[in-house]
C-alpha positions as CSV (number, residue, x, y, z in Angstrom):
1,X,-59.3,40.0,171.2
2,X,-56.0,42.4,170.1
3,X,-53.9,39.3,169.3
4,X,-56.5,37.6,166.7
5,X,-56.5,41.1,165.0
6,X,-52.7,41.4,164.7
7,X,-52.7,37.8,163.3
8,X,-55.0,38.8,160.9
9,X,-53.2,41.6,159.8
10,X,-49.8,39.4,159.9
11,X,-51.4,36.9,157.6
12,X,-51.8,39.0,155.0
13,X,-48.4,40.9,155.6
14,X,-44.9,40.1,154.3
15,X,-43.8,39.4,157.6
16,X,-42.6,41.7,161.2
17,X,-39.5,43.8,161.3
18,X,-38.1,45.6,164.6
19,X,-35.6,47.6,162.7
20,X,-36.1,50.2,159.9
21,X,-33.0,49.6,158.3
22,X,-34.7,45.8,157.3
23,X,-37.9,47.4,155.9
24,X,-39.6,45.5,153.2
25,X,-43.1,46.6,151.5
26,X,-46.1,45.6,153.1
27,X,-44.1,44.3,156.7
28,X,-45.6,45.5,159.9
29,X,-43.1,47.1,162.1
30,X,-43.1,46.6,166.2
31,X,-41.8,49.4,168.1
32,X,-39.6,47.7,170.2
33,X,-37.8,49.9,173.1
34,X,-34.1,49.1,174.7
35,X,-31.9,50.8,177.0
36,X,-31.1,53.0,174.2
37,X,-33.8,53.2,171.7
38,X,-37.4,53.7,171.8
39,X,-39.0,51.9,168.7
40,X,-41.9,54.3,168.9
41,X,-40.4,57.3,167.9
42,X,-39.6,55.4,164.6
43,X,-43.0,54.3,163.8
44,X,-44.0,57.1,161.6
45,X,-41.0,56.2,159.5
46,X,-41.9,52.8,159.0
47,X,-44.9,53.6,157.5
48,X,-43.1,56.0,155.5
49,X,-40.7,53.1,154.2
50,X,-43.5,50.9,153.1
51,X,-44.6,49.0,156.7
52,X,-48.6,48.5,156.1
53,X,-48.8,48.7,160.3
54,X,-47.0,49.7,163.2
55,X,-47.3,48.0,166.5
56,X,-46.9,50.7,169.2
57,X,-47.4,51.0,172.8
58,X,-47.3,55.3,173.2
59,X,-51.2,56.7,172.7
60,X,-48.9,59.8,171.4
61,X,-47.8,58.4,168.3
62,X,-51.0,57.0,167.2
63,X,-52.4,58.8,164.2
64,X,-54.5,56.8,161.9
65,X,-55.7,53.2,161.8
66,X,-52.4,52.1,160.4
67,X,-51.1,52.6,163.9
68,X,-52.1,49.9,166.3
69,X,-51.9,50.7,170.1
70,X,-50.9,47.9,172.4
71,X,-50.0,48.0,175.9
72,X,-46.7,46.5,175.9
73,X,-45.2,45.9,172.3
74,X,-42.8,42.9,173.3
75,X,-45.5,41.2,175.3
76,X,-47.8,42.0,171.9
77,X,-44.8,40.4,169.9
78,X,-44.7,37.1,172.2
79,X,-47.8,36.7,172.3
80,X,-48.8,36.7,168.2
81,X,-45.7,34.1,168.1
82,X,-47.7,32.0,170.3
83,X,-50.8,32.3,168.4
84,X,-49.4,31.8,164.9
85,X,-47.6,28.7,166.1
86,X,-50.9,27.1,167.5
87,X,-52.3,28.5,164.3
88,X,-50.2,26.4,162.4
89,X,-49.7,23.4,164.4
90,X,-46.5,22.1,162.9
91,X,-44.3,19.7,164.4
92,X,-41.6,22.4,166.6
93,X,-38.2,20.7,167.6
94,X,-36.5,23.2,170.4
95,X,-33.2,22.7,171.5
96,X,-31.0,24.8,174.2
97,X,-27.7,23.8,175.8
98,X,-24.2,25.4,177.1
99,X,-22.2,24.7,174.0
100,X,-23.2,23.7,170.0
101,X,-26.9,24.9,170.1
102,X,-26.6,26.9,166.6
103,X,-24.1,24.1,165.3
104,X,-27.0,21.5,166.4
105,X,-29.7,23.3,164.8
106,X,-28.2,24.0,161.5
107,X,-27.6,19.7,161.4
108,X,-31.0,19.1,162.5
109,X,-32.1,21.6,159.9
110,X,-30.1,20.1,157.1
111,X,-31.1,16.5,158.3
112,X,-34.9,17.1,158.4
113,X,-34.6,19.1,155.3
114,X,-33.9,15.6,153.5
115,X,-37.8,14.7,153.6
116,X,-39.7,17.7,155.0
117,X,-40.0,21.7,154.5
118,X,-38.3,22.5,157.7
119,X,-37.1,26.1,158.7
120,X,-35.1,26.7,161.6
121,X,-33.9,29.8,163.8
122,X,-31.7,32.2,161.5
123,X,-28.3,32.9,162.7
124,X,-28.8,32.9,166.8
125,X,-31.9,34.9,167.1
126,X,-32.5,32.5,170.1
127,X,-33.7,35.0,172.8
128,X,-37.0,36.5,174.3
129,X,-37.2,38.4,170.9
130,X,-35.4,36.3,168.8
131,X,-37.7,33.1,169.4
132,X,-41.1,35.0,168.5
133,X,-39.3,36.3,165.3
134,X,-38.4,32.6,164.5
135,X,-42.0,31.2,164.9
136,X,-43.2,34.3,162.9
137,X,-41.1,33.1,160.0
138,X,-42.7,30.0,159.9
139,X,-45.8,29.4,157.5
140,X,-48.4,27.0,156.4
141,X,-45.7,25.0,154.1
142,X,-43.9,24.5,157.3
143,X,-43.8,20.6,158.3
144,X,-41.1,21.3,160.9
145,X,-39.8,23.9,162.7
146,X,-36.6,23.9,164.6
147,X,-36.2,26.9,167.4
148,X,-32.8,27.3,169.3
149,X,-33.5,28.9,172.6
150,X,-30.4,30.5,174.4
151,X,-30.5,31.8,178.0
152,X,-28.4,33.8,180.6
153,X,-30.4,33.4,183.7
154,X,-33.1,31.2,185.6
155,X,-36.8,30.9,183.9
156,X,-35.6,32.2,180.4
157,X,-35.9,28.7,178.8
158,X,-39.5,28.1,180.6
159,X,-40.6,31.7,179.3
160,X,-39.3,30.5,175.6
161,X,-41.1,27.1,176.1
162,X,-44.3,28.5,176.7
163,X,-44.1,30.7,173.5
164,X,-42.9,28.0,171.2
165,X,-44.6,25.0,172.5
166,X,-42.2,22.5,171.8
167,X,-43.2,18.6,170.6
168,X,-39.4,17.3,171.0
169,X,-37.0,19.3,173.2
170,X,-32.8,18.4,173.2
171,X,-30.4,19.4,175.6
172,X,-27.1,19.6,174.0
173,X,-24.9,19.7,177.5
174,X,-24.6,21.5,180.6
175,X,-21.3,23.6,180.7
176,X,-19.7,26.4,182.3
177,X,-21.4,29.4,180.1
178,X,-23.1,32.4,181.5
179,X,-22.1,31.9,185.0
180,X,-22.8,35.5,186.1
181,X,-26.2,35.2,185.2
182,X,-27.0,31.8,186.2
183,X,-25.3,32.0,189.5
184,X,-23.0,29.0,189.1
185,X,-23.2,25.6,187.6
186,X,-25.8,24.3,189.1
187,X,-27.5,27.2,188.4
188,X,-26.9,26.5,184.6
189,X,-28.0,23.0,185.1
190,X,-31.0,23.8,186.6
191,X,-31.8,26.7,184.0
192,X,-31.4,24.7,181.1
193,X,-33.3,21.7,182.7
194,X,-36.5,24.1,182.5
195,X,-36.9,22.5,179.2
196,X,-37.0,19.2,180.3
197,X,-39.8,20.5,183.1
198,X,-41.8,21.9,179.9
199,X,-41.8,18.5,178.3
200,X,-42.7,16.3,181.5
201,X,-45.6,18.6,182.4
202,X,-46.8,18.7,179.1
203,X,-46.5,15.2,177.9
204,X,-44.1,16.3,175.1
205,X,-41.0,14.1,173.7
206,X,-37.5,14.4,174.7
207,X,-34.2,14.0,172.6
208,X,-31.6,12.7,174.8
209,X,-28.1,11.3,174.7
210,X,-28.0,8.7,177.3
211,X,-23.9,9.0,177.3
212,X,-24.7,12.2,179.3
213,X,-25.3,11.3,183.3
214,X,-26.6,14.7,183.5
215,X,-29.4,14.3,181.3
216,X,-30.2,10.9,182.3
217,X,-30.8,12.4,185.8
218,X,-32.7,15.4,185.1
219,X,-35.1,13.9,182.5
220,X,-36.6,11.2,185.0
221,X,-40.4,11.5,184.5
222,X,-40.0,12.0,180.7
223,X,-41.9,9.1,179.3
224,X,-41.6,9.9,175.5
225,X,-38.3,10.0,174.5
226,X,-35.8,9.3,171.6
227,X,-32.6,8.2,173.3
228,X,-29.4,7.8,171.6
229,X,-25.7,6.6,172.7
230,X,-22.4,5.8,171.0
231,X,-23.4,2.4,171.6
232,X,-26.7,2.4,170.3
233,X,-25.5,4.0,166.8
234,X,-22.5,1.6,166.7
235,X,-20.3,4.6,166.4
236,X,-16.3,4.4,166.2
237,X,-14.3,7.1,165.4
238,X,-12.3,6.9,162.2
239,X,-8.9,6.1,163.0
240,X,-6.5,9.2,162.7
241,X,-8.7,11.5,160.7
242,X,-8.7,12.9,157.6
243,X,-5.1,14.3,156.9
244,X,-6.1,17.0,154.6
245,X,-8.3,18.8,157.1
246,X,-8.5,16.8,160.7
247,X,-12.3,17.3,160.3
248,X,-14.6,14.8,162.4
249,X,-14.9,11.3,160.7
250,X,-16.5,8.6,162.3
251,X,-18.5,5.2,161.5
252,X,-22.1,4.9,162.2
253,X,-22.3,0.9,161.7
254,X,-20.5,0.4,158.5
255,X,-21.3,3.5,157.4
256,X,-18.6,6.4,157.1
257,X,-19.7,9.9,158.0
258,X,-16.8,12.7,156.8
259,X,-18.3,15.7,158.1
260,X,-16.7,19.4,158.0
261,X,-16.5,20.0,161.6
262,X,-13.8,20.2,163.3
263,X,-13.4,18.7,166.8
264,X,-14.4,15.6,168.5
265,X,-17.1,17.6,170.7
266,X,-19.0,17.8,167.7
267,X,-20.0,14.2,168.0
268,X,-22.5,14.5,170.1
269,X,-24.0,17.0,167.7
270,X,-24.3,14.9,164.7
271,X,-25.2,12.0,166.8
272,X,-28.8,13.6,167.9
273,X,-29.1,15.0,164.3
274,X,-28.7,11.1,163.3
275,X,-31.0,9.9,166.0
276,X,-33.7,12.7,165.3
277,X,-33.2,12.1,161.5
278,X,-33.8,8.6,162.0
279,X,-36.9,9.0,164.3
280,X,-38.5,11.0,161.2
281,X,-37.9,7.9,159.0
282,X,-35.2,9.6,157.1
283,X,-32.9,7.0,155.8
284,X,-29.4,6.7,157.3
285,X,-28.0,7.7,153.5
286,X,-30.0,10.8,153.4
287,X,-28.8,11.5,157.2
288,X,-25.5,11.0,156.6
289,X,-25.2,12.8,153.4
290,X,-27.1,16.2,155.2
291,X,-23.9,15.8,157.6
292,X,-21.3,15.3,155.0
293,X,-23.0,18.5,153.0
294,X,-22.7,20.9,156.3
295,X,-20.2,23.2,155.9
296,X,-20.1,25.3,158.9
297,X,-19.9,29.4,159.0
298,X,-20.0,32.6,161.1
299,X,-16.9,31.5,162.6
300,X,-17.8,28.1,163.9
301,X,-15.9,25.2,163.9
302,X,-14.3,26.4,160.6
303,X,-10.9,25.2,159.0
304,X,-9.9,28.0,156.7
305,X,-6.5,27.8,154.4
306,X,-4.3,30.9,154.3
307,X,-1.3,30.2,152.2
308,X,0.2,27.8,153.7
309,X,-1.4,28.2,156.7
310,X,-4.4,26.1,158.2
311,X,-6.7,27.8,160.4
312,X,-9.1,26.5,162.9
313,X,-11.5,29.4,163.4
314,X,-13.9,29.0,166.3
315,X,-14.0,32.6,167.2
316,X,-18.0,33.1,167.3
317,X,-18.3,32.0,171.1
318,X,-16.2,31.0,174.2
319,X,-16.5,29.2,177.7
320,X,-14.7,27.5,180.0
321,X,-16.2,24.1,178.6
322,X,-15.8,24.7,174.7
323,X,-12.4,26.2,175.4
324,X,-11.0,23.2,177.1
325,X,-12.5,20.9,174.4
326,X,-11.0,22.6,171.2
327,X,-7.7,22.8,172.8
328,X,-7.7,19.4,174.0
329,X,-8.8,18.5,170.3
330,X,-6.3,20.9,168.8
331,X,-3.3,19.6,171.4
332,X,-3.6,16.3,169.8
333,X,-3.3,16.9,166.5
334,X,0.0,15.9,165.1
335,X,1.9,19.0,163.6
336,X,5.0,20.4,164.9
337,X,4.8,24.0,164.2
338,X,1.2,24.9,165.8
339,X,0.2,28.2,167.4
340,X,-3.0,29.1,169.4
341,X,-5.1,32.2,169.8
342,X,-7.1,32.5,172.9
343,X,-9.5,35.4,173.4
344,X,-11.2,36.4,176.9
345,X,-14.3,34.3,178.2
346,X,-17.0,36.6,179.1
347,X,-20.3,36.1,181.4
348,X,-18.3,34.2,184.0
349,X,-18.8,36.5,187.2
350,X,-16.8,35.9,190.3
351,X,-15.4,32.4,188.7
352,X,-13.8,34.5,185.9
353,X,-9.9,35.0,187.1
354,X,-10.1,31.1,188.0
355,X,-11.6,29.7,184.8
356,X,-9.0,32.0,182.8
357,X,-6.5,30.6,184.7
358,X,-7.4,26.9,184.2
359,X,-7.5,27.8,180.4
360,X,-3.4,28.9,180.9
361,X,-2.8,25.8,183.0
362,X,-3.8,23.9,180.7
363,X,-1.4,25.4,178.3
364,X,1.6,26.4,180.3
365,X,3.1,22.7,180.2
366,X,2.6,22.7,176.3
367,X,6.4,24.6,175.2
368,X,6.3,23.4,171.6
369,X,3.3,25.3,171.1
370,X,2.8,29.2,171.1
371,X,0.0,30.1,173.0
372,X,-1.5,34.2,172.5
373,X,-3.8,35.3,175.3
374,X,-5.9,37.9,174.2
375,X,-8.0,40.5,176.5
376,X,-7.9,42.2,179.8
377,X,-9.1,38.8,182.0
378,X,-6.0,37.0,180.6
379,X,-3.6,40.0,180.6
380,X,-4.4,40.5,184.1
381,X,-2.9,37.0,184.8
382,X,0.5,37.8,182.9
383,X,2.8,38.3,185.7
384,X,2.0,34.6,187.1
385,X,3.3,33.4,183.9
386,X,6.6,35.4,183.0
387,X,8.8,32.6,182.8
388,X,7.1,31.0,180.0
389,X,8.2,31.9,176.8
390,X,5.9,30.3,175.0
391,X,3.1,32.5,176.5
392,X,2.3,35.3,174.9
393,X,-0.5,38.0,176.4
394,X,-2.2,41.3,175.1
395,X,-4.5,43.5,176.5
396,X,-7.0,43.5,173.2
397,X,-7.3,42.5,169.6
398,X,-5.4,45.4,168.0
399,X,-2.4,45.0,170.3
400,X,-2.1,41.4,168.9
401,X,-2.6,42.2,165.3
402,X,0.2,44.8,165.9
403,X,2.5,42.3,166.6
404,X,0.9,39.9,164.4
405,X,4.4,38.2,163.2
406,X,5.0,36.5,166.1
407,X,1.9,34.7,165.1
408,X,3.1,34.2,161.3
409,X,6.7,32.8,162.2
410,X,6.7,29.3,161.3
411,X,3.3,28.4,162.4
412,X,1.5,26.0,160.0
413,X,-1.6,25.0,161.9
414,X,-3.7,27.7,164.3
415,X,-6.2,27.7,166.8
416,X,-8.2,30.9,167.6
417,X,-11.2,30.7,170.1
418,X,-12.8,33.6,172.2
419,X,-16.0,35.2,172.8
420,X,-17.9,37.4,170.5
421,X,-16.8,40.4,171.9
422,X,-12.9,39.8,171.2
423,X,-13.9,39.9,167.7
424,X,-10.8,37.3,167.2
425,X,-11.7,36.8,163.5
426,X,-10.0,40.4,162.7
427,X,-7.0,38.8,162.8
428,X,-7.4,36.7,160.1
429,X,-7.3,39.8,157.5
430,X,-3.2,40.6,159.0
431,X,-2.1,36.8,158.6
């Protein structure tokens, strides 16, 4: 009964907040707890700052009827999101995967918005808190909701699917991400495939790239599907790429797509958006226009220019799979003055040393590309490569900034790739 009561309050509010620094008038404060904070302690402050109600789970805080006491605030937020999703009855497209989730989510949103009132996950609010907040951002005017789901351990995708109840699900790929939490690559495959388990059990529809053998194997038994492949969409890469930016360009039949995305690995992300758009009866011309107009942000597959230097900034996140793809594409670009900055990859567990070594090995035989490795994981392997003058190692981002002239000298094209925690984008200001 409590979730219905909170939902009635929610419908007449201006949304929910979990941070007192983001309070707007007539919002509802959910007093979440973390390792280093207890939201209950800020409930009164939230009311004072303009919240209409505060959802709390500490009876000592409840002062009047503007404080709604529940057993667990996080559970209540998740239950409210599921209730609201069912109340709206809109179409939900959910996606997960090891690489490309956020870019694909943005492409889905861009394409679907050509015809529908579509809302999508903001930023990367894709976990057990972010997904509920995303669902609660949808309203009666929303026709299609696009929900990104992230995970770093088993059962998380299954849990998020139970909250979001997707009508269509998509897995971008299965790669070497969050190996520590998933317990290896097989654990990643099993964990991400929980999306398929939900779709299969509930008779929902899947979007599937049939060029991916793992997707084909793991999705058996799901009859409702929107399938696509390079041959289905008559995809052909544009010869030579566009010289001015090297962004991904390709043909869909006779139609040229000229994206603002770096890297051929973004082809499958674009293909999935095309297939989804066509399924929702959006014309190929509108779909292509949406993809062409999409400009990446937040340090993902971005092309930047600073003076005479062109930069590929892909420093929002990194794992072995995405880093190898980025390096392979960069090596193929025709330019004699290239350099690469690579930051540590996190959450790899016992595979960390081996995976960082593989990345170094990829570049050890490319003496024409100066490569700067940044972070403790890479730095620990420095002694194995002392004879390779084009490989340089730095303990942290600041150490590289202090030696930034080494990067700037004779470099015309630069790739920057690393995990979010490395904050490699800071380097841009010093180049």
